[in-house]
C-alpha positions in Angstrom: -25.1 -4.8 44.2 -22.8 -3.9 41.2 -19.3 -3.3 42.4 -17.8 0.2 41.7 -15.2 0.3 39.0 -11.5 -0.3 39.9 -10.3 2.7 41.9 -6.9 4.3 41.8 -6.4 3.4 45.5 -6.8 -0.3 44.8 -4.3 0.0 41.9 -1.8 1.7 44.3 -2.3 -1.0 47.0 -1.6 -3.7 44.3 1.5 -1.9 43.3 2.9 -1.6 46.8 1.9 -5.0 48.1 1.8 -7.4 45.2 4.7 -9.8 44.4 3.3 -10.1 40.8 6.0 -9.7 38.1 4.2 -6.7 36.6 4.0 -4.9 39.9 7.8 -5.6 40.5 8.6 -4.2 37.1 6.6 -1.0 37.7 8.2 -0.6 41.1 11.7 -1.0 39.6 10.9 1.8 37.0 9.8 4.0 39.9 12.8 3.4 42.1 14.9 6.4 40.8 12.0 8.7 41.7 11.8 7.1 45.2 15.6 7.7 45.6 15.1 11.4 44.7 12.1 11.7 47.0 13.8 10.0 49.9 16.9 12.2 49.5 14.8 15.4 49.6 12.9 14.2 52.7 16.0 13.1 54.5 17.8 16.4 53.8 14.8 18.4 55.0 14.5 16.4 58.2 18.3 16.8 58.8 18.1 20.6 58.4 15.5 20.7 61.2 17.4 18.3 63.3 20.6 20.4 63.3 18.7 23.7 63.7 19.2 25.2 60.2 15.5 25.2 59.9 13.4 25.8 63.0 9.8 24.9 63.9 7.3 27.6 64.7 5.9 27.4 68.3 2.3 26.9 69.0 0.4 28.8 71.7 -0.9 25.7 73.5 0.5 22.3 74.5 0.3 20.1 71.5 0.3 16.4 70.6 1.1 15.5 67.0 -0.3 12.2 65.6 1.0 10.8 62.3 2.2 7.8 60.3 5.2 6.9 58.2 3.1 5.4 55.5 0.3 6.8 53.3 -3.1 6.3 54.8 -4.7 3.4 56.7 -2.9 3.5 60.1 -5.8 4.8 62.1 -4.7 8.4 62.6 -8.3 9.7 62.8 -9.5 7.2 65.5 -6.3 7.7 67.5 -6.4 11.5 67.3 -10.1 11.4 68.3 -9.2 9.1 71.2 -6.5 11.5 72.4 -8.9 14.4 72.2 -11.6 12.5 74.1 -9.0 11.6 76.7 -8.2 15.2 77.3 -11.9 16.1 77.3 -12.4 13.4 80.0 -9.8 15.2 82.1 -11.8 18.4 81.9 -9.7 20.1 79.2 -10.9 21.6 75.9 -9.1 19.9 73.1 -8.5 21.7 69.8 -8.2 19.2 66.9 -6.1 20.7 64.0 -6.5 19.2 60.6 -4.8 20.1 57.3 -8.1 21.1 55.8 -8.1 18.8 52.8 -11.3 16.8 52.3 -14.5 17.8 54.0 -15.2 14.6 55.8 -12.5 14.5 58.6 -13.6 17.7 60.4 -17.2 16.5 60.6 -16.1 13.0 61.8 -14.1 14.6 64.6 -17.0 16.8 65.6 -19.2 13.7 65.9 -16.6 11.6 67.7 -15.6 14.3 70.2 -18.5 16.7 70.6 -16.7 19.0 73.1 -13.7 19.5 70.9 -12.8 22.6 68.9 -12.2 21.3 65.4 -10.2 23.6 63.1 -9.4 22.6 59.5 -6.6 24.8 58.2 -3.4 23.9 56.2 -1.6 26.6 58.3 -1.3 24.8 61.6 -0.1 27.9 63.4 -3.1 29.9 62.2 -5.3 27.0 63.1 -3.9 26.9 66.6 -4.6 30.6 67.1 -8.2 29.9 66.0 -8.5 27.0 68.4 -7.1 29.2 71.3 -9.6 31.9 70.5 -12.4 29.4 70.6 -11.4 28.2 74.1 -9.1 25.2 73.4 -6.4 24.6 76.1 -4.6 21.7 74.4 -4.0 20.8 70.8 -4.2 17.5 68.9 -2.6 17.7 65.4 -4.0 15.0 63.2 -1.7 13.7 60.5 1.2 15.9 61.5 4.3 13.7 62.0 5.9 15.1 58.8 4.8 18.7 59.6 8.2 19.6 60.9 7.7 23.3 60.6 5.4 23.3 63.6 6.4 22.6 67.2 4.8 20.0 69.4 5.3 18.7 72.9 4.6 15.1 72.2 5.1 13.3 68.8 3.1 10.1 68.5 4.0 7.8 65.5 1.5 5.2 64.4 2.8 2.1 62.7 0.2 -0.1 61.0 0.7 -3.8 61.5 -1.0 -4.3 58.1 1.2 -1.8 56.2 4.5 -3.4 57.2 3.7 -6.2 54.7 4.2 -3.7 51.9 7.5 -3.2 50.0 10.1 -1.2 51.8 10.5 1.7 49.3 9.5 5.3 49.9 7.1 7.0 47.6 6.2 6.5 44.8 7.6 2.9 44.5 6.3 2.1 48.0 3.9 3.6 50.6 6.5 5.1 52.9 6.7 8.9 53.4 10.0 8.5 55.2 12.6 5.8 55.9 12.6 3.8 59.1 15.1 6.2 60.7 12.2 8.7 61.1 11.1 6.8 64.2 13.9 8.6 66.1 11.7 11.7 66.1 8.8 9.9 67.9 8.3 10.4 71.6 6.0 7.3 71.6 5.0 4.7 69.0 1.6 3.0 68.7 1.4 -0.2 66.6 -2.2 -0.3 65.3 -3.9 -3.4 64.0 -7.2 -3.9 62.2 -7.0 -7.2 60.3 -3.5 -8.2 61.5 -3.4 -10.8 64.3 -2.6 -9.8 67.9 0.6 -11.9 67.8 1.8 -10.2 64.6 1.2 -6.7 66.2 3.0 -7.7 69.4 6.0 -9.1 67.4 6.2 -5.8 65.5 6.1 -3.8 68.8 8.9 -6.0 70.2 11.0 -5.4 67.2 10.5 -1.6 67.5 11.4 -1.8 71.2 14.6 -3.7 70.4 15.5 -1.2 67.7 14.6 1.9 69.7 15.3 1.0 73.4 13.8 3.5 75.9 11.1 4.6 73.5 7.5 3.7 74.7 5.8 1.3 72.2 2.2 0.4 72.6 -0.3 -1.8 70.7 -3.8 -0.7 69.9 -6.6 -2.8 68.3 -9.0 -0.7 66.2 -12.1 -2.8 66.4 -15.8 -2.5 65.7 -17.4 -1.5 69.0 -21.1 -1.1 68.0 -23.3 0.3 65.3 -25.6 3.3 65.2 -28.5 4.2 62.9 -27.2 6.8 60.5 -30.3 9.0 61.0 -31.7 8.0 64.3 -28.6 7.1 66.2 -30.2 4.0 67.5 -27.6 1.6 68.9 -27.1 -1.9 67.7 -24.5 -4.2 69.2 -21.8 -5.8 66.9 -23.0 -9.3 68.0 -26.4 -8.5 66.4 -24.9 -8.7 63.0 -24.0 -12.4 63.5 -25.3 -14.5 60.6 -26.7 -11.4 58.8 -26.1 -10.4 55.2 -24.2 -7.1 55.3 -23.0 -4.8 52.6 -20.0 -2.9 54.0 -19.5 0.4 52.1 -16.2 2.2 52.5 -14.6 5.3 50.8 -11.5 5.1 52.9 -7.7 4.4 52.6 -7.9 0.7 53.7 -11.4 -0.7 52.9 -10.2 -4.3 53.2 -9.4 -3.9 56.9 -12.8 -2.2 57.4 -14.4 -5.3 55.9 -12.5 -7.5 58.3 -13.6 -5.4 61.3 -17.2 -5.8 60.3 -16.8 -9.5 59.5 -15.4 -10.1 63.0 -19.0 -9.6 64.2 -19.9 -12.9 62.5 -21.7 -11.3 59.6 -21.6 -12.4 56.0 -20.0 -9.3 54.4 -19.9 -8.0 50.8 -17.4 -5.1 50.6 -18.1 -2.2 48.2 -14.9 -0.1 48.2 -14.6 3.4 46.7 -11.7 5.7 46.5 -10.7 7.5 49.7 -12.7 10.7 50.2 -15.2 9.5 47.5 -17.8 12.1 46.7 -21.0 10.1 46.4 -23.1 11.0 43.4 -26.8 10.3 42.8 -26.0 7.0 41.1 -24.0 5.9 44.1 -26.8 6.9 46.4 -29.4 4.9 44.4 -27.2 1.8 44.4 -26.8 2.0 48.2 -30.6 2.3 48.6 -31.1 -0.8 46.4 -28.5 -2.6 48.4 -30.2 -1.7 51.7 -33.5 -3.2 50.3 -31.7 -6.5 49.3 -29.4 -7.0 52.3 -30.1 -7.3 56.0 -27.9 -4.2 56.6 -25.8 -1.7 54.8 -22.9 -0.6 57.1 -21.0 2.5 56.3 -17.9 4.2 57.9 -18.0 7.4 60.0 -16.3 9.2 57.2 -18.8 8.1 54.6 -21.8 8.7 56.9 -21.1 12.5 57.1 -21.5 12.7 53.3 -24.6 10.5 53.1 -26.6 11.4 56.2 -28.3 14.6 54.9 -29.0 13.1 51.5 -30.5 9.8 52.5 -34.1 9.4 51.2 -36.6 9.5 54.0 -38.6 6.6 52.7 -35.5 4.2 52.6 -34.4 2.2 55.5 -31.4 3.9 57.2 -27.9 2.3 57.0 -25.8 1.6 60.1 -22.6 3.4 60.9 -19.7 1.4 62.2 -18.4 2.9 65.4 -14.8 1.8 66.2 -13.0 1.7 69.5 -9.4 2.0 70.4 -8.6 -1.1 72.6 -5.1 -1.0 74.2 -3.6 -4.5 74.1 -0.1 -3.6 75.2 1.5 -0.8 77.2 -1.4 1.6 76.8 -0.5 3.0 80.2 2.7 4.5 78.7 0.6 6.5 76.3 -1.7 7.7 79.0 1.3 8.8 81.1 2.8 10.7 78.2 -0.4 12.5 77.5 -0.9 13.4 81.2 2.6 14.9 81.3 1.6 17.7 79.0 1.4 21.1 80.7 -2.1 22.2 81.8 -1.5 25.9 81.8 -1.3 27.4 78.2 2.1 28.8 77.3 2.5 32.5 76.6 4.7 33.9 73.9 
């Protein structure tokens, strides 16, 4: 299968992670912009911290999930896990999204069928919609930097893969905020996909030492099983062992996705597109040809929602990679924090 052309996301990852002299030079040129950006972000956070700016309250107990870096930490799987956790407790979770990109709402609807999913850049208006539709607890996906909205629990994700990147804030590096932003977190979850367990535990230990008293957990985002994109038929990850697999991903961190699929023992060819890639007819035809040539084509949940209703009936269906959140360290602290949220909706 012919590989897609070089995507902007791959260029950006090269810029933020490479030690190549050209990458270093470009980062140096961008450092003044990073200094300006970092100053603005720091002043804004400080104004909220001292009360000059105040967050608007939400009508329901709320958990915010977010990341210091741009993309790739597993916000969607963790937010879905939290929503499913509350659903298992008999509650009705409302998942609030910024509303950008049409794939995340549909992914959440599939991952947590009982959730009320509301895409709206105005989180307060979205919360009101969720309340009107029966939600009794809110999960704010990608909201760590959404300081204008209140929350009862602030969960910060730190990717064990992203910490290998350069330390600069945007645009010279991947960081939305400096490391001091961790002070706003009520709990920290170190996520890992292709990083080793020891590396993730070492990062968790460093965060615990730097921020004593703050709960720090480690979660492995791993391939759990696969499902037929059209039929929903289940296939175990072990069934891919020794098979030729084309792994297709239009997400922020496709390399980690390839590692997740490769952990099954499959021989994997990665076809990576830009995050939120809108698949055109040419892309669809290439995937159909790949499905005919390989043992399996495996797509992400995010890509499946865009391909499912367009897949030709005569072509063999791709498989969808279903990930799981596996707590490897201190997961009970996250459960306790989630259980501590009020059950009765607040009234204003």
